[in-house]
FIVEXKE-129803 format. One record per residue (C-alpha): y negated, z, x. Coordinates in Angstrom, 2 decimals, always signed. Each point is the difference from the previous one (the first is absolute). Last residue first. Layout:
N
Y  Z  X
...
//
This chain:
286
+127.35  +43.56  +40.54
+3.16  +1.57  -1.39
+2.34  -2.45  -1.68
+1.54  +1.18  -3.25
+0.86  -3.51  -1.09
-1.54  -0.18  -3.44
-2.80  +2.57  -0.09
-0.96  +0.11  +3.68
+0.19  -3.76  +0.47
-2.00  -0.51  -3.19
-2.66  +2.44  +1.18
-0.24  -1.69  +3.37
-0.45  -3.38  -1.63
-2.80  +1.36  -2.16
-1.77  +1.55  +2.98
+0.30  -3.17  +2.03
-1.20  -2.07  -2.94
-2.99  +2.27  -0.43
-0.94  -0.19  +3.69
+0.28  -3.78  -0.17
-2.10  -0.20  -3.16
-2.79  +2.17  +1.38
-0.17  -1.80  +3.34
+0.29  -3.34  -1.79
-3.03  +0.77  -2.16
-2.16  +0.88  +3.00
+1.25  -3.01  +1.97
-0.67  -2.38  -2.88
-3.53  +1.31  -0.47
-0.85  -0.05  +3.70
+1.47  -3.48  +0.37
-2.02  -1.30  -2.94
-3.15  +1.69  +1.25
+0.36  -1.49  +3.47
+0.39  -3.50  -1.46
-2.95  +0.53  -2.33
-2.24  +1.10  +2.88
+1.02  -3.06  +2.04
-0.75  -2.33  -2.90
-3.36  +1.63  -0.66
-1.05  -0.21  +3.65
+1.24  -3.63  +0.28
+3.20  -0.70  +1.94
+2.18  -0.16  -3.11
-2.58  -2.28  -1.65
+0.23  -2.38  +2.96
+3.79  +0.08  -0.32
-0.35  -1.11  -3.61
-2.20  -2.92  +1.01
+2.42  -0.96  +2.77
+2.78  -0.15  -2.60
-2.13  -2.29  -2.13
-0.74  -2.27  +2.95
+3.68  -0.11  +0.99
+0.90  -0.96  -3.56
+1.50  +2.74  -2.11
+3.42  -0.44  -1.64
+1.75  +1.56  +3.06
-2.04  +3.19  -0.30
+2.65  +2.30  -1.44
+3.07  -1.39  +1.78
-1.30  -0.02  +3.56
-1.73  +3.34  -0.52
+3.20  +1.53  -1.37
+2.05  -1.28  +2.93
-2.56  +1.26  +2.51
-0.12  +3.43  -1.62
+3.76  +0.31  -0.51
+0.94  -1.04  +3.55
-2.64  +2.29  +1.47
+1.11  +2.94  -2.14
+3.65  -0.37  +1.01
-0.87  -0.33  +3.70
-2.37  +2.97  -0.15
+2.54  +2.17  -1.81
+2.70  -0.84  +2.54
-2.37  +0.76  +2.89
-0.99  +3.31  -1.66
+3.66  +1.08  -0.22
-0.16  +2.87  +2.49
-3.51  +0.85  -1.17
+1.40  +1.29  -3.30
+2.65  +2.17  +1.63
-2.45  +1.51  +2.48
-2.48  +0.68  -2.79
+2.65  +1.74  -2.09
+1.22  +2.05  +2.96
-3.53  +1.11  +0.85
-0.72  +0.90  -3.60
+3.15  +2.13  +0.02
+3.12  -1.18  -1.77
+2.25  +1.48  -2.70
-2.87  +2.04  -1.41
+1.16  +3.58  -0.65
+2.16  +0.52  -3.05
-1.35  +0.55  -3.48
+0.02  -3.67  -0.80
-2.35  -2.99  -0.19
-1.97  +0.72  +3.16
+2.14  -2.13  +2.33
+0.10  -2.94  -2.38
-3.74  +0.13  -0.57
-0.69  +0.08  +3.73
+2.43  -2.87  +0.57
-1.66  -2.07  -2.72
-3.50  +0.71  +1.37
+1.07  -1.15  +3.47
+1.55  -3.18  -1.41
-3.20  -0.72  -1.90
-2.11  +0.51  +3.12
+2.31  -2.37  +1.87
-0.36  -2.69  -2.62
-3.77  +0.38  -0.24
-0.44  -0.18  +3.78
+2.15  -3.14  +0.14
-1.96  -1.48  -2.89
-3.33  +0.56  +1.69
+1.27  -1.44  +3.29
+1.43  -3.14  -1.57
-2.86  -0.72  -2.37
-2.93  +0.44  +2.37
-2.11  -1.83  -2.61
-1.51  -2.45  +2.47
+3.31  -0.10  +1.88
+2.04  -1.14  -3.00
-2.64  -2.53  -1.05
-0.40  -1.42  +3.50
+3.78  -0.31  +0.36
+0.19  -1.83  -3.31
-2.86  -2.29  +1.00
+1.57  -0.74  +3.37
+3.32  -0.84  -1.64
-1.75  -2.32  -2.46
-1.94  -1.87  +2.69
+3.15  -0.62  +1.99
+0.32  +1.47  +3.49
+2.96  +2.22  -0.84
+1.82  -2.83  -1.81
+1.11  +1.47  -3.31
+3.77  +0.39  -0.30
-0.02  +3.75  +0.52
-2.52  +0.45  -2.82
+2.16  -1.96  -2.44
+3.06  +1.94  +1.19
-1.68  +3.30  -0.83
-0.92  -1.33  -3.44
+3.54  -1.18  -0.70
+1.47  +3.30  +1.19
-2.36  +1.99  -2.20
+0.91  -2.36  -2.83
+3.66  +0.95  +0.38
-0.98  +3.66  -0.01
-1.67  -0.43  -3.39
-3.00  +2.30  -0.39
-1.82  -2.52  +2.15
-0.43  -2.23  -3.05
-1.92  +2.66  -1.91
-2.29  +0.61  +2.98
-0.51  -3.74  +0.40
-1.04  -0.38  -3.63
-2.40  +2.93  +0.27
-1.55  -1.36  +3.19
-0.42  -3.47  -1.49
-1.53  +1.45  -3.17
-2.51  +2.13  +1.93
-0.95  -2.95  +2.19
-0.59  -2.25  -3.01
-2.03  +2.78  -1.58
-2.15  +0.15  +3.11
-0.57  -3.76  -0.11
-1.06  +0.09  -3.65
-2.27  +2.98  +0.47
+0.99  +3.51  -1.03
+1.44  +0.64  +3.45
-3.23  -0.80  +1.83
-2.34  +1.70  -2.45
+2.10  +3.18  -0.04
-0.09  +0.23  +3.78
-3.75  -0.72  +0.06
-0.59  +2.75  -2.63
+1.97  +2.73  +1.79
-2.88  +1.20  +2.14
+1.68  +2.92  +1.73
-0.97  +3.65  -0.42
+3.49  +1.07  -1.08
+2.35  -2.93  +0.54
+2.96  +2.00  +1.34
-0.37  +2.75  -2.61
-0.30  -2.47  -2.86
+2.96  -1.94  +1.34
+1.97  +3.25  +0.05
-0.83  +0.65  -3.65
+0.93  -3.50  -1.13
+3.22  +0.06  +2.00
+0.99  +3.27  -1.65
-0.76  -1.30  -3.49
+2.10  -3.09  +0.73
+2.92  +2.15  +1.13
-0.16  +2.03  -3.19
+0.12  -3.11  -2.16
+2.67  -1.68  +2.12
+2.43  +2.90  -0.20
+2.62  -0.34  +2.75
+0.74  +3.63  +0.85
+1.11  +1.30  -3.37
+2.25  -2.99  -0.68
+1.25  +0.26  +3.58
+1.09  +3.60  -0.56
+1.71  -0.74  -3.31
+1.87  -2.99  +1.43
+1.07  +1.96  +3.08
+1.39  +2.76  -2.21
+1.78  -2.52  -2.24
+1.68  -1.58  +3.01
+1.65  +3.29  +0.84
-0.71  +1.56  +3.44
+3.14  +0.21  +2.12
-1.74  -0.87  +3.25
-1.51  -3.12  -1.58
+0.32  -2.38  +2.91
+0.39  -3.41  -1.64
-1.47  +1.45  -3.19
-3.51  -0.07  +1.43
+0.16  -3.77  +0.35
+1.04  -0.44  -3.61
-2.79  +2.28  -1.23
-2.67  -1.97  +1.87
-0.92  -2.00  -3.12
-2.22  +2.82  -1.23
-2.09  -0.34  +3.13
-0.31  -3.75  -0.27
-1.27  +0.37  -3.57
-2.56  +2.56  +1.14
-1.24  -2.26  +2.78
-0.35  -2.99  -2.31
-1.82  +2.09  -2.62
-2.31  +1.21  +2.77
-0.91  -3.58  +0.86
-0.66  -0.81  -3.65
-2.37  +2.94  -0.41
-1.62  -0.82  +3.33
-1.11  -3.45  -1.14
-2.65  -0.06  +2.79
-2.74  -0.70  -2.54
+1.19  +2.91  -2.15
+0.05  +2.26  +3.04
-3.55  -1.02  +0.85
-1.27  +0.59  -3.52
+1.67  +3.42  -0.11
-1.53  +0.87  +3.37
-3.46  -0.97  -1.23
+0.49  +2.01  -3.19
+1.22  +3.03  +1.92
-2.95  +0.07  +2.37
-0.30  +3.70  +0.87
+3.64  +0.57  +0.81
+0.01  +3.08  +2.20
+0.35  +2.42  -2.93
+3.09  -1.77  -1.31
+1.81  -0.17  +3.33
+1.57  +3.43  +0.29
+0.86  +0.28  -3.68
+1.64  -3.39  +0.03
+1.99  +0.83  +3.11
+1.24  +3.26  -1.51
+1.03  -1.77  -3.19
+1.68  -2.57  +2.20
+2.15  +2.69  +1.53
+1.39  +0.93  -3.40
+0.57  -3.62  -1.02
+2.22  -0.85  +2.96
-0.82  -3.36  +1.56
+2.36  -2.78  +1.05
-1.57  -3.35  +0.98
+1.15  -0.67  +3.55
+2.61  +2.74  -0.14
+3.32  -1.86  +0.24
-0.63  -2.81  +2.48
-2.54  +2.40  +1.48
+2.84  +2.19  +1.27
+2.02  -2.50  +2.03
-1.17  -3.52  +0.88
-3.61  +0.75  -0.88
-1.11  -2.03  -3.02
-3.15  -2.00  +0.65
-3.29  +0.69  -2.02
//
């Protein structure tokens, strides 16, 4: 998933344990095919992906310090250590995937990603996600996309892949939903009335939608250029064909639904935690 230029840069993988317990309780009854979901997540290498996200989250301490509002470093460190727990995050993703895939035939998805070609795809995507954690590599990937001739076979394949999975739109929606949840959590973190109404929050978020869309688009196209560069055009076309198949489309929707559900919880939790730190250490009323 791309990192939104403001909030999502910080909260992409943060998740407060208390809220996750609620999420786990909500989803457990809806997950009727736990073994199938576990097999799918194993094939997708989700445990390694979540480890990457958690590591990135813990590394955000330096960025948070740039505008710490008088909050000690140790307080940020403790909060982020509680938020970025890979084991709890993985459990939450597993539950939300079970909810999103309820009633679906998961077997074809598992079969594809357990196969040699599917495992190659999973490894390429994991490697690219790790690489994109470096801002310098983000720039390299974005430049690689920009330098592709628009009418080249590779550029058309990348565009087809992005559009087939609706990657830009789905990520923009996810980023804005996460920002909304963060603001709600921040406003509800103290005894005072919310600092912004829902209407004000939505107006603020929509005011920078063009910036979010541009950032997301650059990230998605750069990531896709980097991740699938080792594939031949025929191999890339084969993966796109899977994405367009009924099982591929259902998996794509399930992944976005799971990520969005987890991010809503984590963003709200981070907002609440930030608000509490502001109240404790700087005496700011929210």
